[in-house]
Every structure is written in structure tokens, then in C-alpha cells.
C-alpha positions in Angstrom: 34.0 35.1 -15.7 32.6 35.2 -12.2 31.3 38.4 -10.6 32.4 39.0 -7.0 29.8 40.2 -4.5 30.8 41.1 -1.0 28.1 40.7 1.7 28.8 42.8 4.8 27.5 41.9 8.2 28.0 44.0 11.4 26.0 42.3 14.2 27.7 40.2 16.8 24.8 37.9 17.6 24.8 36.5 14.0 28.3 35.2 14.7 27.3 33.8 18.1 25.0 31.5 16.2 27.4 30.7 13.5 30.1 29.7 16.0 27.4 27.6 17.9 27.6 29.7 21.1 23.8 30.0 21.0 20.9 29.4 18.6 21.2 30.8 15.1 19.6 34.2 14.6 16.3 34.5 12.8 17.0 37.7 10.8 19.9 39.9 9.7 20.4 43.0 7.7 22.9 42.6 4.8 24.6 45.1 2.5 26.0 44.1 -0.9 29.1 45.6 -2.5 31.2 45.0 -5.6 34.9 44.7 -5.7 35.3 48.4 -5.9 33.5 48.7 -2.6 30.5 50.4 -4.3 27.2 49.6 -2.5 24.8 47.8 -4.8 21.9 46.9 -2.5 20.7 46.1 0.9 18.0 43.8 2.3 16.8 42.0 5.4 17.2 38.3 5.5 14.5 36.5 7.5 14.4 32.8 8.3 11.4 30.5 8.4 11.9 30.1 12.2 11.7 33.8 12.7 8.7 34.3 10.5 6.8 31.5 12.3 7.4 33.5 15.5 6.2 36.7 13.8 3.0 35.0 12.6 2.2 33.7 16.1 2.7 37.2 17.4 0.6 39.0 14.8 -2.1 36.4 14.1 -4.8 38.1 16.1 -4.0 41.6 14.9 -6.6 42.6 12.2 -4.3 45.3 10.7 -1.7 42.6 10.0 -4.1 40.1 8.4 -2.6 40.4 4.9 0.9 40.2 6.1 0.1 37.1 8.2 -1.4 35.5 5.2 1.7 36.2 3.2 3.8 34.5 5.9 1.4 31.5 6.1 1.7 31.0 2.3 5.5 31.1 2.6 5.7 28.7 5.5 4.0 26.1 3.3 6.8 26.3 0.7 10.5 25.4 0.7 11.8 28.2 -1.5 13.1 31.8 -1.2 10.4 34.5 -1.2 10.8 38.3 -1.7 8.6 40.6 0.3 8.3 44.3 -0.7 7.8 47.3 1.5 6.6 50.5 -0.2 6.3 54.2 0.9 4.1 56.8 -0.6 5.6 59.8 -2.4 4.3 62.2 0.2 6.0 60.2 3.0 8.6 62.4 4.8 11.1 59.5 4.4 10.2 58.5 0.9 12.8 56.2 -0.7 13.0 53.7 -3.6 15.6 51.1 -4.0 18.2 52.1 -6.7 18.0 48.8 -8.6 15.3 47.1 -10.6 12.3 45.9 -8.5 8.6 45.4 -8.9 6.5 48.7 -8.8 3.2 49.0 -7.0 0.0 50.4 -8.6 1.3 53.9 -8.2 4.5 53.1 -10.2 6.7 53.2 -7.1 9.5 50.8 -6.4 10.0 49.3 -2.9 11.7 51.3 -0.2 13.0 48.0 1.2 13.1 44.3 0.4 13.0 41.3 2.7 14.3 37.9 1.6 12.4 35.1 3.3 14.5 32.0 3.4 13.3 28.4 4.2 16.2 27.7 6.6 15.1 27.6 10.3 18.0 29.9 11.3 20.7 31.8 9.6 24.2 30.5 8.9 26.8 31.3 6.3 25.2 29.0 3.7 21.8 30.7 4.2 23.4 34.1 3.6 25.2 32.9 0.4 22.0 31.3 -0.9 19.9 34.4 -0.2 22.5 36.8 -1.7 22.7 34.6 -4.9 18.9 34.6 -5.2 18.8 38.4 -4.7 21.5 39.1 -7.2 19.8 37.0 -9.9 16.4 38.6 -9.2 17.3 42.3 -8.9 20.9 42.9 -10.1 20.7 40.9 -13.3 23.6 38.6 -12.4 23.5 35.0 -13.7 24.6 32.0 -11.8 28.3 32.9 -12.1 28.6 34.8 -8.8 31.4 34.6 -6.4 30.0 35.5 -3.0 32.3 36.6 -0.2 31.1 37.2 3.3 33.2 39.8 4.9 34.2 38.3 8.2 35.0 41.3 10.4 34.4 39.3 13.5 36.8 36.5 14.6 35.8 33.6 16.8 37.7 35.2 19.7 35.8 38.5 19.3 32.5 36.7 19.0 33.2 34.7 22.2 34.2 37.8 24.1 31.1 39.6 23.0 28.9 36.6 23.9 30.4 36.4 27.4 29.8 40.0 28.0 26.2 39.6 26.8 25.6 36.5 29.0 27.1 38.2 32.1 25.0 41.3 31.5 21.8 39.5 30.9 22.1 36.7 33.4 24.3 38.2 36.1 26.0 35.1 37.3 27.9 32.0 36.6 27.3 30.5 33.2 27.7 27.0 31.8 29.4 27.0 28.4 28.9 24.1 26.1 30.6 23.9 22.7 29.0 22.0 19.9 30.8 19.2 18.0 30.4 21.1 14.8 32.2 24.1 16.3 35.0 21.9 17.7 35.4 20.2 14.3 35.5 23.5 12.4 38.1 25.0 14.8 40.2 21.8 14.5 40.4 22.5 10.7 40.9 26.3 11.1 43.6 26.0 13.8 45.0 22.7 12.5 44.9 21.4 16.1 43.7 18.3 17.9 40.3 18.1 19.5 42.0 18.3 23.0 44.0 21.4 22.0 40.9 23.1 20.7 38.9 22.3 23.8 41.8 23.5 26.0 41.9 26.9 24.1 38.1 27.2 24.3 38.0 26.5 28.0 40.8 29.0 28.7 39.0 31.7 26.8 36.0 31.7 29.0 
């Protein structure tokens, strides 16, 4: 019997990338729930493209030497990596994750976990793969996991938000170009011809 896990996402810019309105995002915060809507865990998903940028930004910072070395090791691989962030018990905002996780030398569990994924950017398959890896590692689920991504944002909502962002940031006329992958996906979703999909897209901007 499969266990259902619901991954909740709230940011609009993730969907801009998924709908091919712009480049895919490099990181995203995810919250995991069961079918009873009980929160099980949360983590930050980071892509290889994003971590490469982080490495370039921090490479000359001596205080980040160990972190940069962690990134460099990850960039040489093609697998998922888990990065742990710990707080000391005397920290005002001390927190430990509620599920199983590696403890540090002080016997403290992480306050937060990052999942580093080898994809260059984040799409729905990246999220599903990361969630499955997280569930196997920390929530003791086997491979029989049914992962549902809660799609609170429709294409129309994402497009409207993207237009507002572009106008706000660029203050002027904008050239919109829709990818072939997006057109093909919307043809399936709307059961319409390519011409009809393009017509709807152009009328929406």
C-alpha cells in the first residue's frame, strides 16, 4: 500500500519557471503533509545551478571555507545530498527537527535541513525526486510513496503574477516568448490545437 505525501509550495516564481515563463528557480522551501493534513517535515530544496552561484559568491570568504568545500564536493557528484544546519541550546531561537536526523557532537538534531539536488533548476520532477529521497532518509518510508504536489497556482495566476513582476521590474513593454514544451503541455491540458493555445496565450498578455 502506498503512503501519500503532499508537498506544499507557495511561491509564484517557482511556477513561472515550471510554466516556462522564465528560467527555473534555483531553490524552494517545501513543507510535507500526510493525508490528514498533519505537517511531517520541511526542508529547503537547492539545485546544482543555484549552489554553483553560491560557491562563486562565497569562495573568497574565509568564514565560509568549510561550506564552500561542501558545495565543491557536491558539484562533482550526480546524486542528492543532505546538508544540516544546527543551533546551540543556548540560542534564543533553538529548534530541532521533530523527525529522525543526524545529531552533532553535542547530541543535537538539525534545526533545518537542505536537500541539494543535481538538477540545474527546479521543476516538478525535481521536487518529487527530492521529496522521495527525504522521506526515505528521515521519515522511514520505503519506495512505495505517492507524492502529490499541491498546485495552488494555475497557469493563468502564474502568468498574471509574472506580468506584474515584469512590469514592476522593467517598467516598459515586454516581449513574451512561450516555449514549445509549455505549448505542448497546454495542448494536452486544454485539449486544444497549437493555434488555439497560442491564441489564448497571446490574448492573456
